[in-house]
C-alpha positions in Angstrom: -81.4 -39.3 0.7 -78.2 -41.2 1.2 -76.9 -44.4 -0.4 -74.5 -46.7 1.4 -73.0 -49.1 -1.1 -71.0 -52.2 -0.2 -68.5 -52.3 -3.1 -66.6 -55.5 -2.1 -66.1 -57.9 -5.1 -68.5 -60.7 -4.6 -67.5 -64.4 -4.7 -69.6 -64.8 -7.9 -67.3 -62.4 -9.7 -64.2 -64.2 -8.4 -65.5 -67.5 -9.8 -66.1 -65.9 -13.1 -62.6 -64.6 -13.2 -61.2 -68.0 -12.3 -63.2 -69.7 -15.1 -61.9 -67.1 -17.6 -58.3 -67.6 -16.3 -58.5 -71.4 -16.6 -59.9 -71.2 -20.1 -57.2 -68.7 -21.2 -54.5 -71.0 -19.8 -55.9 -73.9 -21.7 -55.9 -72.1 -25.0 -52.4 -70.7 -24.3 -51.0 -74.2 -23.4 -52.3 -75.6 -26.7 -50.5 -72.9 -28.6 -53.1 -73.0 -31.3 -54.7 -69.8 -32.5 -58.5 -69.6 -32.9 -59.8 -70.5 -36.4 -63.3 -69.2 -36.4 -66.0 -67.9 -34.1 -68.4 -69.3 -31.5 -71.7 -67.6 -30.7 -74.5 -68.5 -28.3 -78.2 -67.7 -28.4 -80.1 -66.2 -26.6 -76.8 -65.2 -24.9 -73.8 -66.5 -23.0 -75.4 -65.0 -19.8 -78.5 -67.2 -19.6 -81.4 -68.1 -17.4 -80.8 -71.5 -15.7 -83.0 -74.1 -17.3 -83.0 -72.4 -20.7 -82.4 -74.1 -24.1 -79.2 -72.7 -25.6 -78.1 -72.8 -29.2 -74.4 -72.8 -29.9 -73.1 -71.8 -33.4 -69.6 -72.8 -34.5 -68.3 -70.8 -37.5 -65.0 -72.2 -38.7 -62.9 -70.0 -41.1 -62.7 -72.9 -43.5 -64.8 -76.1 -44.0 -62.7 -79.1 -45.0 -63.8 -82.4 -46.3 -63.0 -85.2 -43.8 -63.3 -83.0 -40.8 -66.2 -82.7 -38.4 -67.1 -80.1 -35.8 -67.7 -81.0 -32.1 -68.6 -79.1 -29.0 -66.9 -79.6 -25.7 -68.5 -78.5 -22.4 -66.2 -78.4 -19.4 -63.8 -80.7 -21.1 -66.3 -83.3 -22.2 -67.6 -83.8 -25.8 -71.4 -83.5 -25.5 -72.3 -83.6 -29.2 -70.8 -83.6 -32.6 -71.9 -83.1 -36.2 -71.9 -86.0 -38.7 -70.2 -83.9 -41.3 -68.9 -80.3 -41.6 -71.8 -77.9 -41.9 -70.8 -74.2 -41.7 -71.9 -73.1 -39.3 -72.4 -76.1 -37.1 -75.4 -75.8 -34.7 -75.4 -77.5 -31.3 -78.4 -77.5 -28.9 -78.1 -77.6 -25.1 -81.5 -78.5 -23.7 -82.6 -77.3 -20.3 -79.1 -76.3 -19.5 -78.6 -75.9 -15.7 -74.9 -75.6 -15.0 -74.2 -72.1 -13.6 -70.6 -71.8 -14.9 -69.3 -73.6 -18.0 -66.4 -73.4 -20.5 -67.4 -74.4 -24.1 -65.0 -75.0 -26.9 -65.8 -75.7 -30.6 -63.3 -78.2 -32.1 -62.6 -79.1 -35.7 -61.5 -82.7 -35.8 -59.9 -84.6 -38.7 -58.4 -88.1 -39.1 -55.0 -87.0 -37.7 -55.4 -83.7 -36.0 -57.8 -81.5 -34.0 -58.0 -77.7 -34.1 -59.7 -75.2 -31.9 -62.2 -73.1 -33.7 -63.2 -70.8 -30.8 -64.3 -71.0 -27.2 -66.1 -69.1 -24.5 -67.8 -69.2 -21.1 -71.5 -69.6 -20.2 -72.9 -67.9 -17.1 -76.2 -69.1 -15.8 -78.3 -67.3 -13.2 -81.7 -66.9 -11.6 -83.9 -64.0 -10.6 -83.9 -63.2 -6.9 -86.5 -64.7 -4.6 -88.6 -62.4 -2.4 -86.7 -61.4 0.7 -88.2 -63.0 3.7 -88.0 -63.1 7.5 -86.7 -59.6 8.0 -85.3 -58.9 11.5 -83.9 -55.6 13.0 -82.4 -55.5 16.4 -80.1 -53.6 18.7 -78.7 -53.8 22.2 -79.1 -51.0 24.7 -75.4 -50.0 24.5 -75.1 -50.2 20.7 -75.1 -47.1 18.5 -76.4 -49.1 15.5 -79.4 -51.2 14.5 -78.6 -54.4 12.6 -81.1 -55.7 10.0 -80.9 -59.0 8.2 -83.1 -61.2 6.0 -83.2 -64.5 4.2 -82.5 -64.1 0.5 -83.8 -67.5 -0.8 -82.1 -69.7 -3.4 -78.7 -68.8 -4.9 -78.9 -66.6 -8.0 -75.4 -67.4 -9.1 -75.0 -63.8 -10.4 -74.4 -60.5 -8.7 -77.7 -59.4 -7.0 -78.2 -55.9 -5.6 -80.5 -55.0 -2.7 -82.0 -51.5 -2.4 -83.4 -50.9 1.1 -85.7 -48.0 1.8 -86.3 -46.8 5.4 -89.4 -44.7 5.7 -91.5 -43.3 8.5 -94.9 -45.1 8.7 -96.5 -42.1 7.0 -94.3 -42.7 3.9 -91.6 -40.0 4.4 -88.3 -41.3 3.1 -85.5 -41.4 5.8 -82.7 -43.4 4.2 -82.0 -45.4 1.1 -79.3 -48.1 1.3 -77.7 -50.4 -1.3 -75.7 -53.5 -0.8 -74.5 -56.4 -3.0 -75.1 -60.1 -2.4 -72.6 -62.5 -1.0 -73.4 -65.9 -2.6 -71.8 -67.9 0.2 -74.5 -66.9 2.7 -78.1 -68.1 3.2 -78.9 -64.6 4.5 -77.9 -61.5 2.7 -75.1 -59.3 4.1 -76.6 -57.6 7.2 -77.3 -53.9 7.0 -76.2 -51.5 9.7 -78.4 -48.4 10.4 -77.2 -45.7 12.7 -79.5 -45.1 15.7 -78.9 -41.3 15.1 -81.4 -41.4 12.2 -84.1 -43.2 14.2 -86.4 -41.6 16.7 -87.3 -43.8 19.7 -91.1 -43.8 19.6 -91.7 -43.5 15.9 -92.7 -46.5 13.8 -90.6 -47.1 10.6 -91.3 -49.1 7.5 -88.4 -51.2 6.1 -88.7 -52.5 2.4 -86.2 -54.5 0.4 -86.1 -54.6 -3.4 -83.7 -57.3 -4.8 -82.7 -57.2 -8.5 -80.2 -58.7 -11.0 -79.9 -59.3 -14.7 -82.9 -61.8 -14.7 -85.5 -59.9 -12.7 -86.4 -58.3 -9.3 -88.6 -59.0 -6.3 -89.7 -56.9 -3.3 -90.3 -57.9 0.3 -93.3 -57.3 2.4 -92.9 -54.1 4.6 -91.3 -54.7 7.9 -92.6 -52.2 10.5 -90.7 -51.6 13.7 -90.2 -49.2 16.6 -86.7 -48.7 18.0 -87.7 -49.4 21.6 -89.4 -52.8 20.6 -86.3 -54.3 18.9 -83.9 -54.1 21.9 -82.2 -57.5 22.6 -80.1 -58.4 25.6 -76.3 -58.1 25.5 -74.5 -61.2 24.4 -73.6 -63.2 27.5 -70.2 -64.8 28.2 -69.6 -68.3 29.5 -66.8 -68.0 32.1 -66.5 -71.6 33.4 -67.7 -75.1 33.0 -67.9 -77.4 36.0 -68.6 -81.1 35.6 -67.8 -82.1 39.1 -68.1 -85.9 39.7 -71.2 -86.1 37.5 -70.6 -87.2 33.9 -74.3 -86.6 32.9 -74.5 -82.9 33.9 -72.5 -79.7 33.9 -72.9 -76.3 35.5 -72.2 -73.3 33.2 -71.2 -70.1 34.9 -72.0 -67.0 32.8 -72.0 -63.2 33.0 -73.6 -60.3 31.2 -73.6 -56.5 31.4 -77.4 -56.6 31.5 -79.4 -57.0 34.7 -80.2 -60.7 34.9 -83.4 -60.3 36.9 -85.9 -60.8 34.1 -83.7 -62.8 31.7 -84.4 -66.3 30.6 -81.4 -68.4 29.6 -81.0 -70.9 26.7 -78.2 -73.3 26.1 -77.3 -75.3 23.0 -74.5 -77.9 22.5 -72.9 -80.2 20.0 -70.2 -82.8 19.8 -67.6 -83.6 17.2 -69.5 -86.6 16.1 -72.8 -84.7 15.8 -71.9 -81.2 14.5 -75.5 -79.9 14.4 -76.5 -77.7 17.4 -79.2 -79.1 19.7 -81.1 -77.3 22.5 -80.1 -78.8 25.8 -82.2 -79.8 28.9 -81.1 -77.4 31.6 -82.1 -76.1 35.0 -81.9 -72.3 35.2 -83.0 -72.0 38.8 -82.8 -74.1 41.9 -81.7 -74.1 45.5 -78.3 -75.5 44.6 -77.6 -73.0 41.8 -76.6 -69.3 42.2 -77.5 -66.5 39.9 -75.6 -66.7 36.6 -75.5 -70.5 36.6 -77.2 -73.1 34.4 -77.2 -76.8 34.9 -77.0 -78.7 31.6 -78.2 -82.3 31.8 -78.5 -85.3 29.5 -74.8 -85.5 28.8 -72.8 -88.7 28.0 -69.6 -89.7 29.8 -66.1 -89.1 28.3 -67.5 -86.9 25.4 -66.1 -83.6 24.1 -68.8 -80.9 24.1 -69.1 -77.4 22.7 -71.5 -75.1 24.6 -73.1 -71.8 23.7 -75.8 -69.8 25.5 -78.0 -66.8 25.0 -80.4 -64.7 27.2 -83.9 -63.7 26.3 -86.2 -61.1 27.8 -90.0 -60.6 27.3 -91.0 -58.4 24.4 -92.7 -55.2 25.3 -96.1 -55.7 23.6 -96.3 -59.4 22.7 -95.9 -62.8 24.4 -92.7 -63.5 22.5 -89.1 -63.0 23.7 -86.3 -60.9 22.3 -83.1 -63.0 22.5 -79.4 -62.0 22.5 -76.9 -63.4 20.0 -75.4 -66.7 20.9 -72.3 -66.5 23.0 -68.8 -67.5 22.0 -68.2 -71.3 22.3 -66.7 -72.9 25.3 -65.5 -76.5 25.1 -65.1 -79.2 27.7 -64.9 -83.0 28.1 -67.3 -84.8 30.4 -65.7 -87.2 33.0 -66.3 -90.9 33.2 -69.4 -92.4 34.8 -69.1 -93.9 38.2 -70.9 -97.2 39.0 -74.5 -96.9 40.2 -75.4 -100.6 40.6 -74.4 -102.9 43.4 -72.1 -105.8 42.8 -73.6 -109.3 42.4 -72.2 -111.0 45.5 -73.0 -114.3 47.2 -71.7 -116.5 50.0 -69.8 -119.7 49.3 -70.7 -122.8 51.4 -67.8 -125.2 51.2 -65.4 -122.7 52.6 -66.1 -119.4 54.5 -65.9 -116.7 51.9 -67.8 -114.6 49.3 -67.7 -114.5 45.5 -68.7 -111.6 43.3 -69.5 -110.9 39.6 -68.8 -107.6 38.0 -71.7 -105.6 36.8 -72.4 -104.7 33.2 -70.0 -102.3 31.4 -72.8 -99.9 30.5 -73.1 -99.0 34.2 -69.7 -97.3 34.5 -66.7 -96.0 32.6 -63.2 -97.4 32.7 -62.3 -100.5 34.7 -62.6 -101.6 38.3 -59.4 -100.7 40.1 -60.0 -102.5 43.3 -62.7 -103.9 45.6 -63.3 -102.4 49.0 -64.6 -104.9 51.6 -66.0 -103.8 55.0 -65.9 -106.5 57.7 -67.5 -106.3 61.0 -66.3 -104.1 63.9 -65.4 -101.3 61.5 -62.6 -103.5 59.9 -62.0 -103.1 56.2 -60.0 -104.9 53.6 -59.0 -103.7 50.1 -58.6 -106.3 47.4 -57.1 -105.4 43.9 -59.4 -106.1 41.1 -59.0 -109.4 39.2 -60.9 -111.0 36.4 -64.6 -110.7 35.8 -65.2 -112.9 38.9 -63.3 -112.8 42.2 -63.4 -114.8 45.4 -62.4 -113.5 48.9 -61.9 -115.7 52.0 -63.6 -114.3 55.1 -62.9 -115.3 58.8 -65.5 -117.7 60.3 -66.4 -115.3 63.1 -67.6 -112.5 60.7 -71.4 -112.4 60.5 -71.9 -110.1 57.5 -69.8 -108.0 55.1 -70.4 -105.3 52.5 -68.4 -104.9 49.3 -68.0 -102.1 46.8 -66.1 -101.7 43.5 -63.9 -98.7 43.1 -63.3 -97.1 39.6 -61.5 -94.0 38.5 -64.8 -92.2 38.4 -66.6 -93.4 41.6 -67.5 -96.2 43.9 -70.5 -98.6 43.6 -73.1 -98.7 46.4 -72.2 -101.3 49.0 -73.6 -104.8 48.5 -74.4 -106.5 51.9 -73.8 -110.2 52.3 -75.1 -112.0 55.5 -72.7 -114.9 56.5 -74.8 -116.3 59.4 -75.7 -120.0 58.8 -79.5 -120.6 58.5 -79.3 -124.0 60.2 -81.0 -125.7 57.3 -79.5 -128.4 55.1 -78.2 -127.6 51.6 -79.5 -129.6 48.6 -77.3 -132.0 46.8 -77.2 -131.4 43.0 -77.2 -134.6 40.9 -75.7 -135.0 37.4 -77.2 -132.9 34.6 -79.1 -134.9 32.0 -80.1 -133.5 28.5 -83.8 -133.5 27.7 -85.1 -135.5 24.7 -85.4 -132.6 22.3 -81.8 -131.4 23.2 -83.2 -127.9 23.8 -83.2 -128.1 27.6 -81.3 -129.7 30.5 -82.8 -131.8 33.3 -81.7 -130.7 36.7 -82.3 -132.9 39.8 -81.3 -132.7 43.5 -81.9 -134.2 46.9 -82.1 -132.9 50.4 -79.7 -134.6 52.8 -82.2 -135.0 55.6 -85.0 -137.1 53.9 -83.4 -138.1 50.6 -86.5 -136.9 48.7 -85.9 -136.4 45.0 -86.9 -133.3 43.0 -86.3 -132.3 39.5 -87.1 -129.4 37.1 
C-alpha cells in the first residue's frame, strides 16, 4: 500500500491566516490590552447553521458600563447592563469566517475585553460523477470527480484502487482545493494497472464535521482511452461573415473521429456548441465549417475529437483544445437595390436597402449600360439619381460595399407606348386618418380615386 499526499496549503487555510492577521492588526492598532476572556459554545469551529452562544468575561464589572458584541465590525447585540459574564446568542449563524470582539462601553470610553475568530464549515457531500481517462501515448490515468457544495474547511479525500475481486492495489490521499467545483484530479501511473483487468475506484471524503463515500466506479484500462487533444492551426473566414473554416490537426488517426466545436464571444462569455459541417465535398480532412456567426464579431473557438466507446453507444472525447480567436468580416449585401425609371427625364432613381442586409456603408454604385458599357457612380445620400442616354434600352445597377456587391437590379427603359396618369392634388379624408388620392388618364379624362 502506498499513500500519495498532496501537501499544498489550501486556500481555506490561507483565508484563516488572513482573518487572524487582520484581527491581530486591529488589536495592535488600538494599543489596548485585553481585559477579560471571550468563549464560544459549542466551539469557535462550528457547523454552519448552528446556534452559537458567546460568553464575554470582563476582568471587572463597572457600574455605568455595558458589554456589547461586534461581529465583523458591526454591533449585533448588546446587554442592557453589565452582567458578568454577558451572554450573546447568534441564531442560525451561517457566515463561514467571522471576527468577533467583546467591548466594554462606558459614557466616555470603550475598552476591548477580548476577541477571536469563528470558522464555520459543512460535512463533505458524496463524491459524484467520477471519471478516469487516458490517451494512448500517456503514461498516466487521470481521475476526477465532483465534490458538491463547498465545505469551507480543509477536506481530505482517501481514494482506494482495488481489483474487482477486492484486492487492494493502491491507496491515495489528497486535500481539497476550495476554489474548484471538482476536486483536485488524481494521477495514477499506468504501471500499476493491467490492461484487461477491471478495477474498482472508491472515494471517501472527510473533515471535522463528517464523512461520505462515493459509489464504486468500475473501469478497465482499455475502455477509458480518449483521443489526443487536437490543435486548431488556422481560421479562415473568407468572404463569408456567417461561417468560418477551422483547420485542425491531431496525432491520432482521424478516420473514426467525430469533431465538436464550441465558441463564445466577449459579450456572451458562456461556451455554446456550434452548428458545424464536418464533412462535405468542399472540405478536406482536418477541416470543420462553423456556421451561424454574426458579422464583425470577435470569436473564441475550441474543439475536441470523439471516438466510439468500445462496448457502449457512447463516445470517448478528448480534452478541449487551446483557444484560437478571430474576428468575422462584415456582411456583404444580399438584396437588390430598389431601382425605378423616371419619366420626365431619361434616367433612373434608386433607394438604398435596409441596413440589416449588409455591414458598413455603400462605397459606390456600379451601373452596367448596354453594349458592355459600364459607369461607376460614387455613393451619395440614401437616394440617388443617375441620368441615362436616351438610346439605352435597359440597365443593371449594383451597390458596392467594403464586404461585397449586391445582386444586379435590372431596369428596363423601353417606353411602353401607353399614357401616364396625371396625379391630382391630395385631399385629407374626413376623419384625418387617411388621404384621398385621385388621378386622370390623359387620353379619355376619366377620373379615378382611392
